[in-house]
C-alpha positions as CSV (number, residue, x, y, z in Angstrom):
1,M,-17.0,31.6,12.1
2,A,-14.2,29.2,11.2
3,T,-13.0,27.1,14.2
4,T,-9.3,26.3,14.8
5,S,-8.1,23.1,16.4
6,T,-4.4,22.6,17.5
7,Y,-3.1,18.9,17.6
8,A,0.5,17.4,17.9
9,C,-0.3,15.5,14.6
10,M,-2.3,16.0,11.3
11,V,-2.8,13.2,8.9
12,V,-4.6,14.4,5.5
13,G,-6.2,11.5,3.6
14,T,-8.4,8.8,4.7
15,G,-7.1,6.0,2.3
16,P,-5.8,2.8,4.0
17,A,-2.2,4.4,4.4
18,G,-3.5,7.5,5.9
19,L,-6.0,5.6,8.3
20,A,-2.9,3.3,9.3
21,A,-0.7,6.4,9.9
22,A,-3.5,7.8,12.2
23,L,-3.5,4.8,14.2
24,S,0.3,4.4,14.2
25,L,0.8,7.9,15.5
26,A,-1.9,7.6,18.1
27,S,-0.6,4.4,19.4
28,I,2.5,6.0,20.5
29,G,0.4,8.4,22.4
30,A,0.3,11.6,20.1
31,E,-3.0,13.5,19.8
32,V,-3.9,13.0,16.2
33,T,-6.6,14.9,13.8
34,L,-7.3,13.1,10.7
35,A,-9.0,15.1,7.8
36,G,-10.5,13.7,4.7
37,P,-13.8,12.3,3.3
38,P,-15.3,9.3,5.3
39,A,-13.1,6.5,4.2
40,P,-16.2,3.9,3.9
41,V,-17.6,6.0,0.9
42,A,-14.5,5.4,-1.3
43,A,-14.0,1.7,0.0
44,A,-17.6,0.7,-0.8
45,A,-16.6,1.1,-4.6
46,D,-13.1,-0.3,-4.4
47,T,-13.2,-3.9,-5.7
48,R,-9.4,-4.1,-5.6
49,T,-7.7,-6.3,-3.3
50,A,-4.0,-6.0,-1.9
51,A,-1.2,-8.6,-1.5
52,L,-0.3,-7.6,2.1
53,F,3.1,-9.2,3.4
54,N,3.5,-10.5,6.7
55,G,5.0,-7.1,8.1
56,S,1.8,-5.5,6.8
57,I,-0.5,-8.0,8.6
58,T,1.7,-7.6,11.9
59,L,1.1,-4.0,11.7
60,L,-2.7,-4.4,11.2
61,Q,-2.7,-6.9,14.2
62,N,-1.0,-4.5,16.4
63,L,-3.5,-1.6,15.3
64,G,-6.2,-3.9,16.4
65,V,-7.9,-4.2,12.9
66,W,-7.0,-7.7,11.6
67,D,-9.3,-10.1,13.4
68,G,-12.2,-9.0,11.4
69,L,-10.4,-9.1,7.9
70,E,-9.1,-12.5,8.1
71,A,-12.2,-14.5,7.3
72,V,-12.6,-12.2,3.9
73,S,-8.9,-12.6,3.0
74,A,-6.9,-15.6,1.7
75,P,-3.4,-16.7,2.8
76,L,-0.4,-16.7,0.3
77,E,1.4,-19.9,0.8
78,A,3.5,-20.0,-2.5
79,I,4.3,-18.1,-5.5
80,R,4.5,-19.4,-9.0
81,I,6.4,-17.9,-11.8
82,V,5.7,-19.1,-15.2
83,D,7.8,-18.1,-18.5
84,D,5.0,-17.2,-20.9
85,T,7.3,-15.1,-23.2
86,G,7.2,-17.3,-26.2
87,G,10.3,-17.8,-26.5
88,I,12.0,-20.9,-28.3
89,L,13.5,-22.2,-25.0
90,R,10.8,-21.8,-22.3
91,A,12.6,-21.3,-18.6
92,P,11.4,-23.8,-16.0
93,E,8.5,-23.0,-13.7
94,V,9.5,-21.5,-10.6
95,L,7.6,-22.5,-7.5
96,F,8.7,-20.7,-4.2
97,E,7.0,-21.7,-0.9
98,A,6.9,-19.8,2.2
99,R,8.0,-22.7,4.2
100,E,11.2,-22.4,2.6
101,V,12.1,-19.4,4.4
102,G,10.5,-20.6,7.6
103,E,7.2,-18.8,7.3
104,S,3.8,-20.5,7.0
105,V,2.5,-17.8,4.5
106,F,4.2,-14.8,2.7
107,G,0.9,-12.8,3.6
108,W,-2.7,-12.3,2.6
109,N,-4.6,-11.1,-0.1
110,V,-7.1,-8.6,1.4
111,P,-9.9,-6.8,-0.3
112,H,-9.7,-3.0,-0.2
113,G,-13.4,-2.4,0.9
114,P,-13.2,-4.5,4.3
115,L,-9.8,-3.2,5.0
116,G,-10.8,0.5,4.5
117,E,-14.1,-0.1,6.6
118,A,-11.9,-1.8,9.4
119,L,-9.5,0.9,9.6
120,W,-12.0,3.6,9.8
121,Q,-13.9,2.0,12.5
122,A,-10.5,1.8,14.6
123,V,-9.8,5.5,13.8
124,Q,-13.1,6.4,15.0
125,R,-12.8,4.3,18.4
126,H,-9.4,5.8,19.1
127,P,-9.5,8.2,22.2
128,R,-6.6,10.0,20.7
129,I,-7.7,10.6,17.3
130,T,-10.2,13.4,16.2
131,V,-11.9,12.8,12.7
132,V,-12.6,15.9,10.8
133,E,-14.8,14.8,7.9
134,T,-14.5,17.1,4.8
135,A,-14.7,17.3,1.0
136,R,-11.0,18.1,1.1
137,V,-8.2,19.9,2.6
138,E,-7.7,23.1,0.1
139,H,-5.2,25.2,1.7
140,V,-2.0,24.6,3.8
141,V,0.5,27.0,5.1
142,I,3.6,26.0,6.8
143,G,5.1,28.2,9.7
144,S,8.2,28.0,11.7
145,D,6.4,26.0,14.5
146,E,3.4,24.6,13.0
147,V,1.5,23.9,9.8
148,V,-2.2,25.3,9.3
149,A,-4.6,23.5,7.2
150,R,-8.0,25.0,6.1
151,T,-10.8,22.4,5.0
152,A,-13.3,23.3,2.1
153,E,-15.8,23.7,5.1
154,G,-13.6,26.5,6.4
155,E,-12.2,24.8,9.5
156,E,-8.8,25.5,10.4
157,L,-6.4,22.8,11.8
158,K,-3.0,23.5,13.2
159,A,-0.5,20.8,13.8
160,R,3.2,20.7,14.5
161,L,3.6,17.7,12.2
162,V,1.5,16.9,9.1
163,A,1.4,13.1,7.6
164,A,0.5,13.7,4.1
165,A,-1.4,10.7,2.9
166,D,-3.6,13.0,0.0
167,G,-2.6,11.3,-2.9
168,R,-0.4,11.5,-6.0
169,N,-1.6,15.3,-6.4
170,S,-0.9,15.9,-2.6
171,I,-1.5,19.7,-1.7
172,C,0.5,19.1,1.5
173,R,3.5,18.0,-0.8
174,A,3.1,21.1,-2.9
175,A,3.1,23.3,0.1
176,A,6.2,21.8,1.5
177,G,8.0,22.7,-1.9
178,I,8.9,18.7,-2.6
179,A,9.3,18.3,-6.1
180,T,8.3,14.8,-8.0
181,T,9.7,12.9,-10.7
182,K,6.9,11.3,-12.9
183,W,7.0,9.0,-15.7
184,D,4.5,6.5,-17.7
185,Y,4.7,3.1,-18.9
186,D,3.5,2.2,-22.5
187,Q,1.2,-0.2,-20.5
188,A,-2.2,-0.6,-19.0
189,A,-3.7,-2.9,-16.2
190,I,-6.8,-4.7,-16.1
191,A,-8.0,-5.5,-12.5
192,I,-10.8,-7.9,-12.1
193,R,-11.8,-10.7,-9.4
194,F,-13.3,-13.9,-10.8
195,E,-14.7,-17.3,-10.1
196,H,-12.9,-20.4,-11.2
197,S,-13.5,-24.3,-11.0
198,R,-10.2,-25.5,-9.8
199,P,-8.7,-24.8,-6.4
200,H,-5.9,-22.1,-6.5
201,G,-4.1,-24.0,-3.5
202,N,-3.3,-20.6,-2.0
203,V,-0.7,-20.1,-4.7
204,S,-0.2,-16.7,-6.5
205,T,0.8,-17.3,-10.0
206,E,2.7,-14.8,-12.4
207,F,2.7,-15.3,-16.2
208,H,5.7,-13.5,-17.2
209,R,4.9,-12.3,-20.8
210,K,6.4,-9.8,-23.1
211,S,3.6,-7.3,-22.9
212,G,3.8,-7.2,-19.2
213,P,2.6,-9.9,-16.1
214,L,-0.5,-11.5,-15.4
215,T,-1.0,-12.3,-12.1
216,T,-3.5,-14.2,-10.2
217,V,-3.8,-13.7,-6.5
218,P,-6.0,-15.9,-4.2
219,L,-9.2,-15.0,-2.6
220,P,-11.4,-17.4,-0.4
221,G,-12.8,-20.3,-1.8
222,L,-12.7,-20.7,-5.9
223,A,-11.9,-17.2,-6.6
224,S,-9.0,-15.0,-7.4
225,S,-8.2,-11.5,-8.0
226,L,-6.2,-10.7,-11.1
227,V,-3.9,-8.0,-12.3
228,W,-3.2,-8.3,-16.1
229,V,-0.9,-5.8,-17.8
230,E,-1.2,-5.3,-21.6
231,R,-0.3,-2.6,-24.3
232,P,-3.1,0.2,-23.8
233,A,-5.0,-0.6,-27.0
234,I,-5.1,-4.3,-26.2
235,A,-6.3,-3.9,-22.8
236,K,-8.9,-1.5,-23.8
237,R,-10.3,-4.1,-26.2
238,L,-10.1,-6.8,-23.5
239,V,-12.1,-4.6,-21.0
240,E,-14.6,-3.9,-23.6
241,L,-15.3,-7.6,-24.5
242,D,-18.7,-9.0,-23.2
243,D,-18.5,-11.4,-20.2
244,D,-18.3,-14.6,-22.5
245,G,-15.7,-12.9,-24.7
246,F,-13.4,-12.2,-21.7
247,R,-13.8,-15.6,-20.1
248,V,-12.8,-17.3,-23.4
249,V,-9.5,-14.9,-23.5
250,L,-8.6,-15.3,-19.9
251,E,-9.0,-19.1,-20.0
252,T,-6.6,-19.2,-22.8
253,R,-4.0,-17.0,-21.1
254,L,-4.4,-19.1,-17.9
255,Q,-3.3,-22.1,-19.9
256,G,-5.8,-24.2,-17.9
257,L,-4.3,-23.2,-14.5
258,L,-7.6,-22.6,-12.9
259,G,-9.9,-24.4,-14.9
260,R,-13.2,-22.8,-16.3
261,V,-13.4,-19.1,-15.4
262,G,-17.0,-18.5,-13.8
263,E,-18.5,-15.2,-12.6
264,L,-16.7,-12.1,-13.4
265,G,-16.5,-9.0,-11.3
266,P,-16.3,-5.5,-12.4
267,R,-13.4,-4.9,-14.8
268,R,-11.1,-1.9,-14.0
269,L,-8.7,-0.5,-16.4
270,F,-5.9,2.0,-15.4
271,P,-2.8,3.2,-17.3
272,L,0.5,2.4,-15.5
273,S,2.6,5.4,-14.2
274,A,5.0,5.9,-11.5
275,L,6.2,8.9,-9.3
276,T,8.7,9.5,-6.7
277,A,9.2,12.3,-4.6
278,E,12.8,14.3,-4.3
279,A,12.4,13.9,-0.3
280,Y,10.0,12.0,1.5
281,A,9.6,14.8,4.3
282,R,10.4,18.5,4.7
283,S,9.2,21.4,6.3
284,R,7.0,19.5,9.0
285,V,5.4,17.4,6.3
286,A,6.3,13.5,6.0
287,L,4.7,12.0,3.0
288,I,2.8,9.0,3.2
289,G,1.7,6.4,0.3
290,E,0.9,7.8,-2.9
291,A,2.1,11.2,-1.9
292,A,5.5,9.9,-1.6
293,H,5.5,7.1,-4.1
294,V,3.3,5.7,-6.9
295,I,4.6,2.0,-8.1
296,P,2.8,-0.1,-10.8
297,P,0.8,-3.0,-9.4
298,I,3.7,-5.6,-9.7
299,G,5.3,-7.4,-7.3
300,A,2.6,-6.1,-4.7
301,Q,4.6,-3.2,-3.4
302,G,2.1,-0.3,-3.2
303,L,0.1,-0.4,-0.3
304,N,3.0,-2.3,1.3
305,L,5.0,0.6,1.0
306,G,2.4,3.0,2.0
307,L,1.9,1.0,5.6
308,R,5.8,0.8,6.2
309,D,5.6,4.7,5.8
310,A,2.9,4.8,8.4
311,A,4.9,2.5,10.8
312,T,8.1,4.3,10.2
313,L,6.8,7.8,10.9
314,A,5.4,6.5,14.2
315,D,8.9,5.2,15.0
316,C,10.7,8.5,14.3
317,V,7.9,10.6,16.2
318,A,8.3,8.1,19.4
319,G,11.9,8.7,19.5
320,A,11.7,12.4,19.3
321,L,8.9,12.4,21.9
322,A,11.0,10.3,24.3
323,R,14.0,13.0,23.8
324,G,11.8,15.7,24.2
325,E,12.4,17.2,20.6
326,D,10.2,18.8,18.2
327,I,8.1,16.1,16.2
328,G,8.2,17.9,13.2
329,G,11.7,19.2,13.5
330,D,14.4,18.8,10.9
331,A,16.1,16.1,12.8
332,V,12.9,14.1,12.6
333,M,12.1,14.9,8.9
334,R,15.8,13.8,7.9
335,Q,15.5,10.6,9.9
336,Y,12.3,9.8,8.1
337,H,13.6,10.8,4.7
338,E,16.6,8.4,5.3
339,R,14.7,5.4,6.4
340,R,12.3,5.5,3.6
341,K,14.5,6.5,0.7
342,T,16.5,3.2,0.5
343,D,13.1,1.3,0.8
344,V,11.3,3.1,-1.6
345,E,13.8,3.4,-4.3
346,S,14.8,-0.2,-4.1
347,R,11.2,-1.1,-4.6
348,I,10.9,1.0,-7.7
349,M,14.3,-0.6,-9.2
350,A,13.0,-4.1,-8.6
351,V,9.4,-3.8,-10.3
352,D,10.4,-4.2,-13.8
353,G,12.7,-7.2,-13.5
354,F,11.3,-8.8,-10.6
355,G,9.6,-11.9,-12.5
356,L,12.3,-12.3,-14.9
357,H,15.0,-12.6,-12.4
358,L,13.0,-15.2,-10.6
359,L,12.8,-17.2,-13.7
360,R,16.5,-17.3,-13.8
361,A,17.2,-17.7,-10.3
362,V,18.1,-21.0,-8.7
363,G,18.5,-22.0,-4.7
364,P,19.8,-19.5,-2.6
365,L,19.5,-16.7,-5.2
366,K,15.8,-17.3,-5.5
367,R,15.4,-17.2,-2.0
368,A,17.4,-13.9,-1.8
369,L,15.2,-12.3,-4.5
370,I,11.8,-13.2,-2.9
371,R,13.4,-12.1,0.7
372,Q,14.1,-8.9,-1.0
373,G,10.6,-8.2,-2.2
374,L,8.8,-9.3,1.1
375,E,11.1,-7.4,3.4
376,P,11.9,-3.4,3.6
377,A,15.2,-2.4,3.0
378,G,16.5,-1.3,6.2
379,P,15.3,-1.8,9.9
380,R,11.8,-2.8,10.2
381,P,9.4,-0.7,12.1
382,H,8.6,-1.5,15.5
383,L,4.8,-1.8,14.8
384,M,5.6,-4.4,12.3
385,E,7.2,-6.8,14.9
386,P,5.3,-9.5,16.1
387,G,3.7,-8.5,19.2
388,G,5.6,-5.1,18.9
389,R,4.8,-1.9,20.0
390,V,6.6,1.3,19.8
391,A,7.2,3.0,23.3
392,Q,4.3,5.1,24.1
393,A,4.7,8.8,25.2
394,A,3.0,10.3,27.9
395,V,-0.3,11.7,26.5
396,A,0.7,15.2,27.7
397,G,3.9,15.0,25.5
398,G,2.0,13.6,22.7
399,R,0.1,17.0,22.3
């Protein structure tokens, strides 16, 4: 017979954004259930990295998961933009250092696998989080006072608020009646990790090209991660090259920047597409990560946005608990939507032209553009403030 459990908050999805949402909500005193597949299963096969800005790193510190990640991550001390458009007049190279805005680093390049594992371990340790391992949540019904979700194994979970971190095909988003706008780019991205003979100096470099950017991001030692955007047919041919052939082409594209290219990791190819939701919260469902927004891997916005979703939702719920309000009610839904709308939409608009704008910028304009890329549009969530904590509600009130 199916069991039924009731919580204040339910998080559906065990990717990094969903795990961070569960930890953020639990940190304010709410009782949380987290439903989804065991995170390490997916994380083990994920060879990607994420360039996380300082606010995201601060969130990981405040959630108690950063200490084990620093050793496998690399600091990002500077961003270099190179004009590789092939024009007669080549724009001068742009180098922007974190110290120019009073920071030691812009952030860190963090491997997805260890990140997912660290978040998963923290979730399992947290006394206010109940993990329900399931193949999937397959049915969601929204009532006036609560949301009921049924897992593939037949378990029922009830909550006053759902954080939908169940991806771009979100079943929770569909249940809330939130429509999306989707579009495709005539581009595909190659993601790979590679070793090289010259040190990267903790500098991330973007070659601004007509077919799309080619970006290297530092990893520990003589290694970097790469996101290489090309027309789909060209990208497919590059992925199908043998390792020696790929090295030759990559060395040419990098113009000697990192010396000889050494050992290559697995190559992943994915078409570039985008998605945005018409509302970021409705009917007791707040959208987190790719359930709310899908952005091409340009300008390192994707996971940073998802982590800001998680921290912002914790802010909104903490305020509601402090005022004795319904944490899934219309007032909280409106507040979360408004706080995320400007930030997400400004990121989407900036992605296409970010590198080009930097090439043309000088002095104060250049600094303003970089700050725009790194900082949220709107107030920074409390959990992203150094040493910050959202005021914790009483445990009883969090139920």
